[in-house]
C-alpha positions in Angstrom: -36.2 -20.3 5.2 -39.9 -19.6 5.5 -40.8 -22.0 2.7 -38.1 -24.6 3.2 -39.0 -28.0 4.4 -37.4 -30.6 6.7 -38.2 -34.2 5.8 -38.5 -36.5 8.8 -40.3 -39.6 9.7 -43.3 -39.6 12.0 -41.3 -41.0 14.9 -38.5 -38.5 14.5 -41.0 -35.7 14.3 -42.7 -36.9 17.5 -39.6 -36.5 19.6 -37.8 -33.5 18.0 -40.2 -31.2 16.2 -43.4 -30.8 18.3 -45.3 -27.6 18.9 -43.6 -25.5 21.6 -40.3 -27.4 21.1 -37.2 -25.4 20.1 -34.8 -27.0 17.7 -32.2 -26.1 15.1 -33.3 -25.8 11.4 -30.2 -27.2 9.9 -27.4 -24.7 10.3 -29.5 -21.7 9.5 -31.4 -20.7 12.6 -33.0 -21.8 15.8 -36.8 -22.3 15.5 -39.7 -23.3 17.7 -42.4 -25.8 16.6 -45.9 -24.6 15.8 -49.2 -26.5 15.6 -49.5 -28.6 12.4 -51.8 -27.5 9.7 -53.2 -31.0 9.2 -53.6 -34.0 11.5 -55.2 -37.4 11.1 -56.8 -39.7 13.7 -54.4 -42.1 15.3 -57.0 -44.9 15.4 -56.6 -45.6 19.2 -59.7 -45.1 21.4 -59.2 -42.2 23.8 -60.9 -44.2 26.5 -58.1 -46.8 26.2 -55.4 -44.5 27.4 -57.4 -42.6 30.0 -56.0 -44.5 32.9 -52.4 -44.0 31.8 -52.9 -40.4 31.1 -54.3 -39.9 34.6 -51.3 -41.5 36.1 -49.0 -39.3 34.1 -50.8 -36.0 34.8 -52.0 -36.6 38.3 -48.7 -35.6 40.1 -48.6 -32.3 38.1 -52.3 -31.5 38.8 -51.9 -32.2 42.5 -48.7 -30.1 42.8 -50.3 -27.1 41.1 -53.7 -27.3 42.9 -52.6 -28.7 46.3 -55.7 -30.8 46.2 -55.4 -34.6 46.2 -56.5 -36.2 42.9 -57.8 -33.0 41.5 -56.8 -30.1 39.2 -57.8 -28.6 35.9 -55.4 -30.8 34.0 -57.2 -33.9 35.4 -60.5 -32.4 34.5 -59.5 -32.4 30.8 -58.7 -36.1 31.0 -61.9 -37.0 33.0 -64.1 -35.1 30.5 -62.1 -36.5 27.6 -61.4 -33.1 26.1 -58.5 -34.6 24.2 -57.9 -36.4 21.0 -55.2 -38.8 19.8 -53.9 -37.7 16.4 -50.9 -38.0 14.1 -49.2 -34.8 12.9 -49.1 -34.8 9.1 -47.8 -31.3 8.5 -45.6 -29.8 11.2 -44.4 -26.2 11.0 -41.9 -24.0 12.8 -41.1 -20.3 13.1 -37.8 -18.6 13.7 -37.2 -18.3 17.5 -35.8 -16.3 19.2 -35.9 -13.2 17.0 -33.1 -11.6 19.0 -29.7 -10.7 17.5 -26.4 -9.7 19.1 -23.3 -8.1 17.7 -20.4 -10.1 19.0 -18.0 -7.1 18.7 -19.9 -4.3 20.4 -22.7 -6.1 22.2 -25.5 -4.3 20.4 -28.8 -6.2 21.1 -31.7 -6.0 18.6 -35.2 -7.7 18.5 -37.0 -8.0 15.2 -40.3 -9.5 14.1 -40.6 -13.1 13.0 -40.9 -12.3 9.3 -38.2 -9.7 9.1 -34.7 -10.2 7.8 -31.7 -10.5 10.2 -30.5 -7.0 11.3 -27.0 -5.7 11.0 -24.8 -3.5 13.2 -23.9 -0.2 11.5 -20.3 -0.5 12.7 -19.6 -4.2 12.4 -22.0 -5.7 9.8 -24.4 -8.6 10.0 -25.5 -9.7 13.5 -25.9 -13.3 14.6 -29.1 -14.8 16.1 -28.7 -14.8 19.9 -30.2 -18.1 21.0 -30.5 -17.5 24.7 -34.1 -17.5 25.9 -36.2 -17.4 29.1 -37.9 -20.5 30.4 -39.8 -21.1 33.6 -41.6 -23.9 35.4 -45.0 -22.4 34.5 -44.3 -23.2 30.9 -43.1 -19.8 29.8 -40.7 -19.7 26.8 -39.8 -16.2 25.7 -37.1 -14.0 24.2 -34.8 -11.8 26.3 -36.3 -8.4 26.9 -33.9 -5.5 27.1 -34.9 -2.7 29.5 -35.3 1.0 28.6 -32.5 3.4 29.5 -33.3 5.1 32.9 -32.3 8.4 31.2 -35.0 7.9 28.5 -32.4 8.0 25.8 -34.6 5.8 23.6 -31.4 4.3 22.1 -30.5 0.7 21.5 -29.4 -1.4 24.4 -26.1 -3.4 24.6 -25.6 -6.7 26.3 -22.2 -7.3 27.8 -20.2 -10.3 29.3 -22.1 -12.8 27.2 -18.9 -14.9 26.9 -19.2 -15.7 30.6 -21.0 -18.9 31.6 -22.4 -17.1 34.7 -25.6 -15.4 33.5 -25.4 -13.3 36.7 -22.4 -11.4 35.3 -24.3 -10.3 32.2 -25.6 -6.8 32.2 -27.5 -4.3 30.0 -26.1 -0.9 29.1 -27.4 2.0 27.0 -25.6 2.5 23.7 -25.9 6.3 23.9 -25.2 7.4 27.4 -23.5 4.2 28.6 -25.7 3.9 31.7 -25.7 0.4 33.1 -29.1 -1.0 34.0 -29.7 -2.3 37.4 -32.2 -4.8 36.1 -30.7 -8.4 35.9 -31.0 -10.4 32.7 -32.9 -13.1 34.5 -36.0 -11.2 35.5 -39.1 -12.3 37.4 -41.5 -14.4 35.4 -44.9 -13.0 34.6 -46.5 -15.7 36.7 -44.9 -14.1 39.8 -43.7 -17.4 41.1 -40.0 -16.9 40.7 -37.3 -15.8 38.3 -36.9 -17.2 34.8 -34.0 -19.4 33.8 -31.9 -18.0 30.9 -30.5 -20.8 28.8 -29.4 -21.5 25.3 -31.7 -23.4 22.9 -32.2 -26.0 21.9 -31.6 -27.5 25.4 -33.3 -30.4 27.0 -34.5 -28.2 29.9 -36.5 -26.0 27.5 -38.8 -28.9 26.5 -39.5 -32.1 28.3 -42.0 -34.3 26.4 -44.5 -35.9 28.8 -45.2 -39.2 27.0 -46.8 -42.6 27.6 -46.1 -45.9 25.8 -49.1 -48.0 25.0 -48.5 -51.7 24.6 -50.4 -53.5 21.9 -53.1 -50.8 21.6 -56.4 -51.9 20.2 -58.1 -50.3 17.3 -61.5 -48.8 17.7 -63.1 -52.0 16.3 -61.3 -54.4 18.6 -61.7 -52.2 21.6 -65.5 -52.5 21.3 -65.2 -56.2 21.8 -63.9 -56.0 25.3 -65.0 -52.6 26.6 -67.5 -53.8 29.0 -68.3 -53.7 32.7 -66.3 -56.8 33.4 -63.1 -55.7 31.6 -60.9 -55.0 34.6 -62.2 -57.9 36.6 -61.6 -60.2 33.6 -58.1 -59.0 33.2 -57.5 -59.7 36.9 -58.9 -63.2 36.4 -56.5 -63.6 33.5 -53.6 -62.7 35.8 -54.8 -65.3 38.3 -55.0 -68.0 35.5 -58.8 -68.3 35.8 -59.4 -66.9 32.2 -57.2 -67.5 29.2 -54.9 -64.6 28.4 -55.2 -62.2 25.4 -58.2 -60.8 23.6 -60.0 -64.1 23.4 -60.3 -64.3 27.1 -61.6 -60.8 27.3 -64.1 -61.4 24.6 -65.3 -64.5 26.4 -65.7 -62.5 29.6 -67.7 -59.9 27.7 -70.1 -62.6 26.5 -70.4 -64.0 30.0 -70.0 -67.5 28.7 -66.6 -68.6 30.0 -68.0 -70.8 32.7 -71.6 -69.7 32.5 -73.7 -72.7 33.5 -76.8 -71.3 31.8 -75.0 -70.9 28.5 -73.6 -74.4 28.8 -77.0 -75.9 29.5 -78.6 -74.1 26.6 -76.0 -75.4 24.3 -76.7 -79.0 25.6 -80.4 -78.5 25.4 -80.1 -77.4 21.7 -78.1 -80.5 21.0 -80.7 -82.8 22.6 -83.6 -81.0 21.2 -85.1 -79.8 24.5 -87.3 -76.8 24.4 -89.1 -74.6 26.9 -92.0 -76.5 28.4 -90.2 -79.8 28.4 -89.9 -80.9 32.1 -86.2 -81.9 31.6 -85.5 -78.5 30.0 -87.2 -76.5 32.8 -85.6 -78.5 35.6 -82.1 -78.3 34.0 -82.5 -74.5 33.4 -83.5 -73.9 37.0 -80.5 -75.9 38.2 -78.1 -74.0 35.8 -79.5 -70.6 37.0 -78.9 -71.6 40.6 -75.3 -72.5 39.8 -74.7 -69.4 37.7 -75.9 -66.9 40.2 -76.0 -63.2 39.1 -72.8 -63.1 37.2 -70.1 -65.1 35.4 -68.6 -67.9 37.5 -65.1 -66.6 37.2 -66.2 -63.3 38.8 -66.7 -65.1 42.1 -63.0 -65.9 42.3 -62.2 -62.2 41.7 -64.8 -61.0 44.2 -63.2 -63.3 46.8 -60.2 -61.0 46.8 -62.3 -58.4 48.6 -61.0 -55.5 46.6 -62.8 -52.2 46.5 -64.0 -51.1 43.1 -61.4 -48.3 42.6 -58.6 -50.6 43.6 -59.9 -53.4 41.4 -60.1 -51.0 38.4 -56.5 -49.9 39.0 -55.1 -53.4 39.3 -57.3 -54.6 36.4 -55.9 -51.8 34.2 -52.3 -53.1 34.8 -53.4 -56.7 34.3 -55.1 -55.7 31.1 -51.9 -54.2 29.7 -50.0 -57.3 30.7 -52.6 -59.6 29.1 -52.4 -57.7 25.8 -48.6 -57.7 25.9 -48.5 -61.5 26.4 -50.7 -62.0 23.3 -48.4 -60.0 20.9 -46.9 -62.7 18.7 -45.2 -64.3 21.6 -42.6 -67.1 21.6 -42.1 -69.1 24.7 -39.3 -71.4 25.9 -41.6 -74.4 24.9 -41.8 -73.0 21.4 -38.0 -72.9 21.2 -37.8 -76.5 22.4 -40.3 -77.5 19.8 -38.4 -75.9 17.0 -35.0 -77.3 18.2 -36.3 -80.9 18.9 -33.5 -83.2 17.9 -31.2 -80.3 16.9 -28.0 -79.0 18.4 -29.7 -76.2 20.3 -32.1 -78.5 22.2 -29.7 -79.1 25.1 -29.1 -75.4 25.4 -32.8 -74.6 25.5 -33.3 -77.3 28.1 -31.2 -75.2 30.6 -33.5 -72.2 30.4 -36.0 -73.3 33.0 -33.5 -74.3 35.6 -31.8 -70.9 35.0 -35.1 -69.1 35.5 -35.5 -70.9 38.9 -32.1 -69.8 39.9 -32.8 -66.1 39.4 -36.4 -66.3 40.7 -38.1 -66.0 37.3 -41.4 -67.6 36.5 -41.0 -67.2 32.8 -39.4 -65.2 30.0 -41.3 -64.7 26.8 -40.1 -63.2 23.5 -42.5 -60.7 21.8 -41.3 -60.7 18.2 -43.7 -58.2 16.8 -45.0 -56.0 19.6 -47.3 -53.3 18.5 -46.7 -50.1 20.5 -47.9 -46.5 20.3 -45.9 -43.6 21.6 -48.1 -40.7 22.7 -46.8 -37.2 23.7 -49.6 -35.8 25.9 -47.9 -32.4 26.6 -44.7 -31.0 27.9 -43.0 -29.3 30.8 -40.1 -26.8 31.0 -37.1 -26.7 33.4 -37.9 -30.1 34.9 -39.6 -33.3 33.9 -40.8 -33.9 37.4 -44.0 -32.6 39.0 -42.1 -30.8 41.8 -38.5 -29.9 42.5 -36.6 -28.3 45.3 -34.7 -25.1 44.5 -31.5 -23.8 46.0 -33.3 -22.2 48.9 -34.9 -25.5 49.8 -38.4 -24.4 48.6 -40.6 -26.9 46.7 -41.4 -25.6 43.2 -44.3 -27.0 41.2 -43.8 -27.7 37.5 -46.8 -26.8 35.3 -48.0 -29.4 32.8 -48.7 -27.8 29.4 -51.1 -29.3 26.8 -50.6 -28.5 23.2 -52.7 -25.7 21.8 -56.3 -26.8 21.3 -58.0 -27.3 18.0 -61.2 -25.8 16.6 -63.3 -28.6 18.1 -62.3 -27.5 21.6 -60.1 -30.6 22.3 -56.4 -30.7 23.1 -54.4 -32.8 20.6 -52.1 -35.5 21.8 -49.7 -36.4 19.1 -48.6 -40.0 18.6 -47.4 -42.7 16.3 -48.1 -46.5 16.0 -45.2 -48.8 15.2 -43.9 -52.3 16.0 -40.9 -53.3 18.0 -39.6 -56.4 19.8 -39.4 -57.1 23.5 -38.7 -59.6 26.3 -41.4 -60.1 28.9 -40.0 -61.2 32.3 -42.3 -62.5 35.1 -40.8 -62.9 38.6 -42.0 -65.9 40.6 -44.5 -64.5 43.1 -43.8 -67.4 45.5 -40.2 -66.4 45.6 -41.2 -62.8 46.3 -43.4 -63.8 49.3 -40.5 -66.0 50.7 -38.1 -63.1 50.3 -40.5 -60.7 52.1 -40.8 -63.1 54.9 -37.1 -63.7 55.2 -36.4 -60.0 55.2 -38.9 -59.5 58.1 -41.3 -57.3 56.1 -44.3 -59.6 56.6 -45.2 -62.5 58.7 -45.3 -65.9 57.0 -48.7 -66.2 55.3 -48.3 -69.9 54.9 -48.5 -69.9 51.1 -47.0 -72.8 49.2 -47.9 -72.3 45.5 -47.4 -69.5 42.9 -51.2 -69.0 42.3 -51.9 -68.4 46.0 -48.9 -66.1 46.2 -50.2 -63.9 43.4 -53.6 -63.7 45.0 -52.0 -62.7 48.3 -49.9 -60.0 46.6 -53.0 -58.5 45.0 -54.7 -58.2 48.4 -51.7 -56.7 50.3 -50.1 -54.4 47.6 -51.6 -51.1 46.6 -51.7 -50.2 42.9 -48.8 -48.0 41.8 -50.3 -44.7 40.5 -47.5 -42.1 41.0 -44.5 -42.1 38.5 -42.4 -39.9 40.7 -43.0 -40.7 44.4 -42.5 -44.1 45.9 -45.5 -45.9 47.4 -46.2 -45.4 51.1 -47.2 -49.1 51.6 -43.9 -50.8 52.5 -44.9 -54.1 50.9 -45.8 -52.3 47.7 -42.6 -50.3 47.8 -40.5 -53.5 48.3 -42.2 -55.3 45.4 -41.9 -52.3 43.1 -38.3 -51.7 44.1 -37.4 -55.3 43.4 -39.2 -55.4 40.1 -37.7 -52.0 39.0 -34.2 -52.9 40.1 -34.5 -56.3 38.4 -35.5 -54.5 35.2 -32.6 -52.1 35.2 -30.1 -54.9 35.9 -31.6 -56.9 33.1 -31.6 -53.9 30.7 -27.9 -53.5 31.2 -27.2 -57.2 30.7 -29.3 -57.3 27.5 -27.7 -54.1 26.0 -24.3 -55.8 26.0 -25.6 -58.5 23.7 -28.4 -57.2 21.6 -26.6 -54.6 19.5 -28.4 -51.7 21.1 -27.2 -49.2 23.6 -28.8 -49.3 27.0 -30.5 -46.0 26.2 -32.0 -47.5 23.1 -33.9 -50.0 25.3 -36.8 -49.1 27.5 -38.9 -50.7 30.3 -42.6 -51.1 30.9 -43.4 -52.1 34.5 -46.2 -54.3 35.8 -45.4 -54.0 39.5 -48.6 -55.6 40.9 -47.9 -58.6 38.7 -44.2 -58.7 39.5 -43.4 -58.4 35.8 -41.5 -56.1 33.5 -41.1 -55.7 29.7 -37.8 -54.7 28.1 -38.3 -53.5 24.6 -36.3 -51.9 21.8 -37.0 -48.1 22.0 -35.0 -47.2 18.9 -37.6 -44.8 17.5 -37.2 -46.5 14.2 -39.7 -48.1 11.9 -38.2 -51.5 11.6 -37.4 -54.4 14.0 -33.7 -55.0 14.4 -34.0 -58.5 15.8 -31.3 -58.0 18.5 -33.6 -59.1 21.4 -34.7 -62.2 19.5 -31.0 -63.1 19.0 -30.4 -62.9 22.7 -33.5 -65.0 23.5 -32.4 -67.7 21.1 -28.6 -67.8 21.7 -27.4 -65.5 24.6 -30.1 -65.6 27.2 -28.1 -67.8 29.7 -25.1 -65.5 29.5 -27.3 -62.4 30.0 -29.0 -63.9 33.0 -25.7 -65.1 34.5 -24.5 -61.5 34.3 -27.3 -60.3 36.5 -25.6 -61.4 39.7 -22.1 -61.6 38.5 -21.0 -58.4 40.1 -22.9 -56.9 43.1 -20.5 -54.0 43.8 -20.5 -50.4 42.7 -17.5 -48.1 42.3 -19.1 -45.9 44.9 -19.6 -48.6 47.5 -19.9 -48.8 50.4 -21.6 -45.3 50.5 -23.8 -46.1 47.5 -25.2 -49.3 49.0 -25.5 -48.2 52.6 -26.2 -44.4 52.5 -27.2 -43.4 48.9 -30.2 -45.7 48.6 -28.4 -48.5 46.9 -28.5 -47.0 43.4 -26.6 -44.3 41.5 -25.4 -43.4 38.0 -22.6 -46.0 38.2 -24.7 -49.0 39.0 -28.5 -49.0 38.4 -29.4 -45.6 36.8 -30.2 -45.5 33.1 -31.2 -42.6 30.9 -34.6 -41.0 31.7 -35.8 -41.9 28.2 -35.3 -45.5 29.1 -36.6 -45.6 32.6 -40.3 -45.6 33.3 -40.0 -43.9 36.7 -37.1 -41.4 36.3 -34.7 -43.7 38.3 -36.8 -43.7 41.5 -37.4 -46.7 43.8 -34.2 -48.5 42.9 -32.0 -50.4 45.4 -29.3 -53.0 44.9 -29.8 -54.2 48.5 -33.1 -55.8 47.4 -31.2 -58.0 45.0 -28.0 -58.7 46.9 -29.0 -58.2 50.5 -28.2 -55.4 53.0 -24.6 -54.9 54.0 -23.8 -55.4 57.7 -23.7 -52.2 59.8 -20.4 -50.4 59.7 -18.2 -50.8 62.9 -20.6 -53.4 64.4 -23.2 -50.8 65.3 -26.8 -52.0 65.6 -29.2 -51.0 62.9 -32.4 -49.0 63.6 -35.4 -51.2 64.5 -37.4 -49.5 61.7 -34.7 -50.3 59.1 -35.2 -53.5 57.1 -32.3 -55.9 56.7 -32.9 -57.2 53.2 -32.1 -60.8 52.4 -30.6 -61.3 48.9 -33.3 -62.2 46.4 -30.6 -63.8 44.2 -29.2 -66.3 46.7 -25.7 -67.5 46.0 
């Protein structure tokens, strides 16, 4: 087994065979992944993913340090002590090296390179695949105690057929004395008892990963990594600059609406040179109009955003801009292809249908470059903090992969292409919905552009993947976008040939947009989402509001937060927020109070976003 190989693709290896991850090596034994002997650069600038990594790791760092926006895990990101690599040669070692005789309960521990032991009375022993795990990241073999009578004999483990670990007990094989030490002992971190579980189990290894949409290469990143990047992306979201890389490059050059650059181009055409009175007068006028920065920057500065908030919003807008530029196909493109054909009439119904469900646009991304990055892992829970049976809050430790010789922590990833559908919700409809629900006073906005500007000023950037925003406007917009995305994901799954767990979402809450993409972990594009966009999109959208009930209603909708496993929840591998901030009431409206009782003044009575 030590020299046998397991051939897998890079994507399969990323999710199943990482360092620190236990898995089965065929039918021979359980093993645990070890650091690869060889890696290669992934080709994505580390600075590009810094903001996403901070959002991912920040809750874990804060839970461990009890200091807001601080912790040793965040220091590694801030100092860029990490590198993005592809694992070329993964390895594994047998784990655990514990063996149990199923007849007499004899328990033996051997070294990693030794052969499997045997029981003198019953023959070969089988690998005992139960291990210790803890929130601190501990993964270890079961440790039998010494006999209290100092017999120095082998220890037996009894009652292992029971599902209740508390009924297991150790006993000396010579004197038969039963040990009073439980199998689930205290962890060495002294923060609680370990959990004894069989591997491989999901709870033994939770990959903490991010998905990077249309990542730039190191060469293209240099073209728009400038001081105006986030502001320019915000201007793209407002429609001031053209979307995609071209708009960002234009902003980098400062020539989008730069009056000085325009005048110099005109002067070169007319042959004016410095010293010419016309040239000097025209240059002075252009400089007065241009001011100290690009003209589009004035519109962004008019929002009055602090620099930190502008950077956070700009980071999301940047991701959205790059997503929209990934080989996109719009409804207008469909109409152009089908002009005069049998599908022209069907495509003509798309826009009215978008209006019915409050959508500004739906765009097909036929070849969407993505990168999956596993930054580290956790054990016992994927969340930064959990509540145990006693009601105490327990912090989960984020674990980086073992560092390399250069002193940096590797983050393993893979680049591939997939397909997706980008949905943008009409911001004006959102403002109207907030006003009708009594969340805000009517701001008097009458067009979509002004509505988007207003949302940027009143909504806080969403930075926590686990907890909901405290700002109630931000929470409402995030909840609407997230619930809309899950409802859409379920409607698409029934028609695209992929299970709902094989789809995934990427949220742009500040822009009221979301991306549903094929998360198949394969290296080819199936084309199912393109089929839906071309032929089944009206049916998929009609299904969004076809059924507003849940089998657990009315408790689900009135007391359980309006979301559960039967209606809005999806697998955690498909959801970007671990099924938090979801509510069907935002889509279909709040139910009237039971028994005619008046609702609390603090409770919001939601109006249906999808009006009948």
